[in-house]
N, C-alpha and C positions, 0 to 999 in steps of 0.2 A: 546243469548250470548251478543249481543250488549246492551241489557237493563241492564245486570249485570255490564257491564263496565260503563255505565252511572251512575248507582247507586253508584259504588265505586268512580267514579270521583267526583260526586256531594257531597258525604259524606266527601271527602277530602277537597273540597272547603269550605264546611260549617264548618268543624272543624278548618280550618285555620282562618276563619273570626271570629269565636266565636259567631256570631249572625246570626239568620235566618230572612231574610226579607220576609214578607208575599207577597209582590208584586212580588218578584223574583219567589217564589214558584207558585203563580197563573199564572204568565207568562209562566213558564215551563210546567205547566199542560195544559194550552191552546195551547201551541206549540205542545205538544205530541198529543192532541186531533186532531189537524189539520192534523198532519202526519198520524195518525191512520185512519182518515176519508178518506184521499187521497188513502191510501193503500186499504181500503175496497172498494172504488169506482173502482179502477183499477182492483182488483180481480173480482168484480162483472161484469165489462165490459168484462173481459177476459173469464169468465165462460159463459156469455150470447153469446159471439161471438163463442166460441167453440161449444156450443149447437146448434146455428144457422147453422154453417158450417156442423156439423154432421147431422142435419136434412136435409139440402140441398143434402148432399151426399146420404142419404138414399132414397130420393125421385127420384134420377136419375136412 
C-alpha cells in the first residue's frame, strides 16, 4: 500500500511541475534500491537468526 501512495504522490508532483527531470528519477530509483537492499538484509539476518535459534533448541 505504501508504494501505491508514493506513486500517486509522485504523479501529482510531476503533473504540477509539467516536466520530468531525469536526475530526480534516477535519485529516486537509487534511494528505493538502498531501502530495498536494507530490508532484504534485515529479513535475511532475521531468518538466519531464527534458524540458528531453532537449531540450538533442537540440539538441547
